Each structure stands twice: as C-alpha cells, then as structure tokens.
N, C-alpha and C positions, 0 to 999 in steps of 0.2 A: 630691193629686188630679190634678195636671198629669201626673204620671208614668203614672197609669192611663189618663188621657184620651189621651195620646200613644200608649200601648200599643194602645188600642182602634182608634185611627185607623190606626196602622201595620199592623194586622192586616187592614184592609179589603180589600186586594187578595187576600189569602189566603182570607178569609171569602167574598168574591165567587166565587172559583174553586170552593170547596166547594159553594156553593149552585148555581152555574151548571152544574157538571158532574154533580151528583147529583140535585138537586130539579128544576131547569129543563131538564136534559139538553141543554144547549147544546153544540155541537161544540167540541172543545178549541181549535182555531185561533181561533175567535171569542171564546171565554171568555178565553183568554190575552191576546188583543189588547185586550179591554176591561179586563182586569186591568192591562195596561201603561198604558192611559189613566188609570185610577184612580190608579195609583202616580205617574204623571207630575204629575197635578193636585196630589196631596198633597205631593210633593217640592218643587214650585215655590211653592205657595201656603200650605202649613202649615209645612214645614221650611225655607222661604225659600231654596231652592237657586237660584243664579243661572241665568238662562235658557241661557247658553252652556254652563255646566257640565252642565245637564240634558240638552241635546242630545248633547253629547259622551259622556255616560254611556250613553245609548241606543245611540250609534254603536259604543262599545266592546263593549257586550253583543252587538250584531249581528255584529261582526267575530269575536268569540270563538265565536259560534254557527256561523258559516259555515266557519271554519277553526280547529281541525280537526274539530269535532263533526259537522257536517252532511255533510262530504265522506266521513267514515267510514260514516255511516248509509247514504248513497246507494250507496257502493261495496259495502257488505255486502249490501244488498237486491238490487243489480244482480247480484251473484254468484249468489244464490239464483234470481233470475229467469232467468238464463242456463241454469242446471241444469234448471229446469222446462221451458224452451223446447226444450231438446235431448232431453228425456225421461229424462235421466240421474238425476233425483231419484227416479224410480220404481225404478231399479236399486238405489239406495242403500236405499230402503225394503225391497226384496226381501231384500237382504243382511242387514239388521238383523232382519227377521222370520223368516229361515231358520235362526237359531241354535238355537232350542229350542221345544218345545211347552208348556213350563211357563209359565203366565200370569204367575206372580210374577217369574220371571227376565226375561221379555219386558218387563214394566213397568220393571224396573230398567235394562235395556239401552236401551229406547226413550224412556221418559219422563224418566229420571234421566240416563243417559249421553249419548244422542243429543240429548235436549232441552238438556242443559248445553252440548254442542258447538255447537248452533245458536244458543244464547244468546251464547256466547263469540264466535262468528263474525259473526252478524247481529243478534240481539236484536230488539227492536221488534215482538214478537208472533210471529215465526217459531218461537221455541222452544216456544210453546204450540200454535200452529196446525198445524205439521207433525207433531209426535209425536202429538197428539190425533187428527188425521185418520188417521194410520198405525194407531193402536190400534183406532180405530173400523172401519177397513177390514179389520182382522184378525178382527173379530167381537166386540170388547169393547163393553159397553154405552156409548152415547155420553155419558151424564151422568158415568159413572165415568171414561171416558177424559179428559174435560175437567177433572174435579176433580183427578185425579192429576197431570196435566200442569201445572195451575196451582200445585199445592203444590210439585212438583219444580222449578219455575222460580224459586222464591224465592231461595235462596242463590246460584245462578250469576249472578243479575242484577248483583251487585256488580261483576263484571268483564265485563259484557255488551258486545256490539258492540266488541270489541277494547279493553275496559277503559274505555270512555267515562265511566261514572258516577264512577269513582275518579280518572281523569286530569282530568276536569272539576273535581272537588272540589279537587284539588291546585292547579289554575290559579286557582280562585275564592279560595282561602285563602292561597296562596303557600307551602303546606306541602310537604315532601318527599314525592314520590309513592311512593317505596319504603317509607317509614315508614307512610304511610296504607294501602298495599296489605297490608303485613305485619300491621298491627293489625286490619284488616278480616277477614282470614282467621282470626286468633286469636279474634276476637269471634264468628265464625260456625262455629268448629270443632265445637262440640257439635251444632249443627243439621245440619252436613254429615254427621255420623255418624248422627244420628237420622232424617233424612229418608228414607233407603232403607228403614228399618224401618217407618216410617209408610206408605210406598207398598205394601209387602208386606202389612201388616195390612189395608189398605183393599182390596187385591186379593182376599184370602181372606175378608174380613168377620168374622174372629174370631181369637183368639189362636193357634189351631191352625195358622193360616196360616204361621207361622214354622217349623213342624216340617220338618226336613230342609234348610232354607235359611238358618238363622241365620248360619252361617259365610260363606256366599256373600254374604249381605246386608251383613255386617260388612266383608268384603273390598271390596265395591262402594263403601262409604263411605270406608274408609281409603285405598283406591287413588285416590280423588278428592282427599281432604284433603292428603295428604303432598306430592304433586307441586304442588298449588295453593299450598301454603305456601312451598315451596322456590322456585318461579318468582316468586311475589310478593316474596319476600325478596331475591332476587338479580337479577331482571330487571325487575320493576315490574308495572304493571297490565294490560298488553296481552294476555298469554298465560296467566295462571294458570288460568282456567276452560277454555280450549281444551285445554291439556295435561292438566289434571286430569280432564276428561271423557273424553278419549281413553284415558288410563290406566285410568279406571274401567270403560269399556266393554270394553277388552281383558282386564282382570283378571276382570270379571264373566263374560265368555264362557269364559275358561280355567277359572275356578272352577266354573262350571256343567258344563263338560266332565269335569273330574276329581273334583269333589266331589258332583255331582248325579246320580250313577248309580243311586241308590235308586229304588224305585217311587214314582211321583207319584200322589197321589189323583186320581180322575176329575174332581172339582170344580175342580181347578187346571189341567186340561189343555185346551189350545186345540183346537177342532174341527179335524179333519184337513182340510187344504187341499192342493191340488196344488202341489208344490214345483218351482220353476224354478231351475235351477242358473245361477250367474253365474260366468263365466270370470275368471281373474286379469286378463286384458287389459281386459275390460268393467268390472271393479271399479276398475282404475287410471284408466281414462278417466272414469268417473263421479265419482270422488273427486278428480280432478286439480286443479280450482280450489282446493279446500280444502287439498290437500297443498301447493300452491304458496303459498297464503296463509301457511300454517304455516312453510314454509321462508323466505319473504321476511321475515316479521315477526321470525323468530328471527335471520336473517342481518343485519337492520338494527338489532337490539336492542343493549343495552349489553353483551351477551355477546360480541359481535364489536366491541370497543371502537374499534379504529382506523377501521373503516368507519362506525360510528355517529357518531364525532367528525367524520369527513369530511363526511358528510351534513348534520350540524348546522351546518356553516359556510355552507350555502346558506340564508340567512335575511334577513329585513328587519325592522328594529326601528323602530317608529313610536310617537309619543306621541298617543294618541287622546283620553283624558279630559283636559280642560283645567283641572280644579279641583284642590283640595288633596287630597293622599293618593293621587293617581294614579301609576301606574308605566308606563313604556314597554311596549308590547305587541309581542311577537316572533312574526312569521309564519315558521315553519320549513317551507320549501317541499319539501324531500326527506325530512327526518326526521319524516314523519307517516304513520301507518298507512293512512289512506285512500288515498293514492297507490299504495301497494304492494298493497293489496287490489284496487284497480281494475286494476292491471297483471296481477295473478294471474287475475282474472276474464276478461280479454281473452285471455291465453295459454291458460287452461283451456278457454275457449269454443272456441278454435281447435282444441285437442286433441279436443274433443267433436264437431267437425265442423261448426261454425256459422261463417258468413262474417263478416267485419269489418262489412260493411254491415248485416247482421241484428243484430249486437251493438250497433251504434250506435242502431238503431231501438229495441232493448230498453232501452238506456240512457236514451234520450229518454222512453220510456214510464215508466221507473222514476222519473225526475226529476218527471214530471207526477204520478205516483202518490204521490210523497212531498211534494208541494207544501204540503199542509195541515200535515204534520209539520214541514216547514221553517219555516212561518209560526209554528207553535206554539213551536218551540225558540227562534227569534229573539225572539219576544215575551217568553217566560219569562226568557231570558238578559238582555234589556234591562231587564225589571222588576226582576230581582235586582240588577243594577248600580245602577239608580236607588235602590232601597231601601238598598243598602249605602252608596253615596257620600253620600246625603242625610242619613243618620242614622236612618232608619226601623228598620233592623235593630238598631241600637244601642238604640233605645227599647224594642224587644221584648226584647232581651237583658237590659236593666236590670231589667225586671219579673221575668224568670226567675231572675236572680241574687238579687233581693231576697226573693222568696217561696218558692223551692225550696232555696236555699243549698247545703249539702253534699249534699243528696239529688238535685241536678240530674241526675247521671249516670243515675239510674233512669229519668228521663223523656226524656233526650236521644234514644234510639232511637225512641221513640214520636213525637217531633216529626218525625223523618225519615220515618216511615211515613205521616204526614199528607200530606207532600209527594207521595209516590208514589200514595197513594190518590186524591188530587185530580187529578194530572196523568197518572197511568199510567206514569210514567217515573222510574227511579232517578236518571237524569241531571238531570231537572228538580228533583227533591228536593235534589240536591247544590247546584244553583244557588239554590234558594229559601232553604235553611236552612244551607248550608255556612258562610257568613260569620257567621251568628248563633252556630252551635256553636263556631266558633273564638274569637269575641269573648267568649262566655259562659265558656268554659273558662279563658281568660286572666284574666278578672275574678275567677274563683273560685280561681285558683291551681292549676288542674288540668292534667294533661298534655294539651296542645292536640291533638296527633296522635291520641291515644287517643279523646278525646271527639268529635273531628271525624269519625273513622272510624266511630264508633257511629251517626252520621247515616246512612251508607250501609248499615250492618248492619241498622238499623231500617227504612230505606227499602225494602229488598228484600222484607221480610216482607209489605208491603202489596200486592205484585204479585199475590198470590193472591186479593185481594178488590177490587182496583181495577176500577172499571166498565169501563175501557178493555180490561184483560186479559180480563175476563169476556165482553165483547162479541166479542173475537177468538176465544175458545174456543167461544162459541155459534155463530159463523159457520163455524168449522172442522168442527163435527160436526152442523150443521143442527139447532140447538136453539132457534130463534127463539121468544121468549116464555117461555123456561125459565131466565132469568137468576137468578131467586130461588133455584132449586134449586142452582145452582153457588155462590151466595153462602152459602147454608145449609151446603153441603158443605165450605166452606173457612174460614168465620169462626172456628170453634173452634180450628183449627190456627194461624190468624193470632194469636189471643189467646195461645195457648200459646207460640208462637215469639217473640213480641214481649216477653213477660214474661221468658223465658229470656235474651234479649239484654240487656234492661234490668238484670237481676241481674248478668250477667257484666260489663257496663259499669261498674256500681257497684263490684263487687269489684275489678276492675282499676284503677279510679280511686284506690282506697285505697293501692295499691302503686306506681303510676306517677305520682309527683308532679312 
C-alpha cells in the first residue's frame, strides 16, 4: 500500500499540471510555478529531503534552464523577429509559395519542409504559426491550414530549437546525446515517411489525392529521413531537422519540377494569384540569418573537431546540488548553440539593413515577449530536479516497473506524450519524464538509451493535440473559439502515431538489451 500511496503523491505535481492547463485553463507560467511549490512541499515534508538539498536542487534546475536552454530559445525567436521587422520574412513566404500551383505540393513544401525548418531553427510555436499563416494567405481553408501544420510539426519537434528536447534529455539523464539522437530518428522513421502521405490525403480529402504525386510524396519523406538520421548519428542533436527539412524542401521542389509535369486536376490547383519574382540577391538577403546559423552551428559542431574542442575549453564547472547523487554542472560558454544563433541574427540583421540599435530594441522586446516562457521552463526544470533528487521519480518508476513489467516499452512513449500535452513542450516532457524513463529501463534491464529516446519520440506526437500548440494555430489563422475543431482534426492522428511509436519501441526493446 505504501508503494501506491507514494506513487499517488509523487504524481500530484503532474496531475496538477494536467488539471490546471486543461480544465482550469491557467497560464503555463502560473501552473508550472504552482507545480514547483507542490513538488517542493512533497520533497521536504513527505520524502524528507534536507532543506539545503532542496534549495540547491531548485538552483541547479534554474541554472540548467537558463544555460543553455533559454539562451537558445531567446536567440531563435530573436532571429525570427529580426526577419519580421525587416520585412524579409515576407520574401521567404513569396519564394516558397511561388514554386507550384499544386496544393498538395505546396502543403509538402510549406507545412512539412518549411515547417520542419522553422521547428529546427526556432520552435516554440513558430513552426505552426508561420506555415499556417502562409497557407491561409495563399487561399487555403484556415481550419485545414492549422490542422496540417499541427500534424506536420510532430516529428520535427524531437530536434526543435536546435535540438533542445534531445540535448536536454541527455543532460537530465547523463546519456550520450549521439546515441539518444540516433535512436530517436529510428523510432520516428516510419512516421517521417508516413506524415507526407497523411498531409497529401488531407489536402485532397480522398485516396485519389495521391494520384500523380505518390513518388513526389515519398521523395519528400525519404529526403527528410536519410539526412536527419546521418546528422543525428554523426553530429548530434542540433542540426538533424534543420538539414533534413532543407533537403526535403529541395528534393520536393526538384521532384515537382521533373516528375509533376502531368495534368493536375482542377480541385488540386491553387487559385491564380499575381506572381512576384524574387531576385537572387533579395533571396540571399532574406535567408542570410538562417544561412549563417546553419554555417555557424555546422562549423562549431563535432564535424570540425579541433575548433569544437577549442571552444569546449571555455567552461566553468561548479557544484550546485549539495546532496547525495549530485554531479558538478558545467557551463560551456562558447560551445553553446544559443551564442552562435544570436551572433548569426545580429550579422544577418545587418545584412538585411537594420541598425544595431534597432536590433538591440528587438532583442529587449523578444526577452520581454519570452518572460512567461522563461518562468515556465525554470519552474519545470526545478520541479524535475526536485522530483529526481528527492526520490519522487523513483517512486513513480517503481510502480511502472511492478505493474507493466516487460510490457513497459509499449507505454513509455505515451508517458512522454503526457508531458508534452500538459506543457506544450517536448523539452519540458524530457525534463519531467526523462529521469523516470532512464531509471525504469535500468530496473527492467532494458536498453537505457532506446527507452529514454522513446520518451522524446512519444512526446512529439502530443504536439498536435497540446492546448498550447492549438492556441498558437488558432491565433495564426484567426480561429478564436474553434479550438475544438482543431482537436477533432488531429486527435485520431495522435492516437495512430502514438500506437505506432509504442509498437516500434516494444519491438526494438526485444533486440536491444
């Protein structure tokens, strides 16, 4: 009975988040702050965590949130805000929309390819808001535009915001980031190939939608998957989706040009709109911040080992958590993506013709814009550290081990999806359940990296039904009050996708012991 009682108490912060964010509709930053308070009281008074240890656990969570997670988020959103302020985001939209008049191909390029690129670069809603508004602006039905962008955003989220969900998972669990990245892509491989077909079928509303575009759709998925896998395996978590999405967009455009010459039925054709040509110079200027981010992250990655190792020497190691089981935390000052994204944004903004003074104003506004997100992430990271160090996560893990046994891998991705549904963030799910997944897999004698990666693979599936994601989509296409329509349009795909990931996780766990 004590085991069940401890399990129920340990779940209280998570149950509170579910109720607060769904039924009570309390803003995330408030709900997560209260969850932190609940976790703190439980850790100190039920799990008897020493007062000093509890405070240092919160401090470690806050430090991990601020560097490198929050710096990446602010830098990524700052880059996007600079492009909006200079008007260059409109040029990027025109370029993407000027490729074809076939609605099905446009959805693949904008929702799947460009949406994936925005997720990889910025994440945090931009990958839904921008592509959905683009499709709506081109004449697509707003409900449809929102739904396809929500579905398309699922698999790329694993490596969103320059890989933050996966790099955070690696930091939380102490597991090798390359192994986690590779396993995550393997777990998502079937869905990366399936998603483009789902998007095309939704565009045409029937099976005939695939007529004439089957090969193009397959190429769109394969061109995303193969580069994503290779980058994850050899470089890590920062660039798989960025490179995969760029390759997918390029391959889809080329495939449409050479394979899509047949007659397209009228129902799949976009209404004629005046085309505005974009010069090579205009295109380069518009894309310059993103090109620089790509080059900087590639140049500072493990691919350029000597430079990467040199940057890694600029670090500070401190012991933050005072209790048993803690490890020194290292602040890597130069070998962090956020710094290089920020630098790329400033240089790119200069190329786009904006002054340093204007960019500093935009940066200040971005920081203010992101303050609630900053509070949310600090609170959720501190909650996770408290739950981990106090033994609350171990209490939850014990029940899962006892009652699911060898079938645990089937449920591991679903657990991850709960975290994203509640918080709207794959990163937060990594923080909430990453430690639990690692502990449970160890207790069951399963491959730790495989099971822990399944947390991310499951977490990203809930992006399409998360209240936070739906709220962003609603705002992007002016559908206030129509949230239920979007939920109804995505829920079946969430169920299908999470079942597929669960089965793949289970099968893989039988071979990777």
